[in-house]
C-alpha angles and dihedrals in degrees: 000000000000118000121228117203130186117200114197101170112096113346107006111249134185118203131184118194088343095307118119113238115214110219112198096199123067087206089058089059090045091050097049093045092051091047092048092050099039115111093214143017116294125215120232091242092056092047092047093049092046096051100032104033093153095053129081118260093257092049091047093049092049090049089051093051091049092050093047090049090052091049091050092049092045098048095040093193135078111286 
């Protein structure tokens, strides 16, 4: 099984099986860090409001879907 590592000291980095994964979006890094450190499950509405507070609910949820899609594509393994 591949190992997924999140490094938050210094410049945040995400690695899968020892290979650095380049994340194009800063909010993708923020999202994965928040989810890794959260003590419980987070709803999509909470995440959308947290990361896109100035957007409408529909716009924020669309941005969240897009960010999750980019993470899934970048990581290319179950996370």
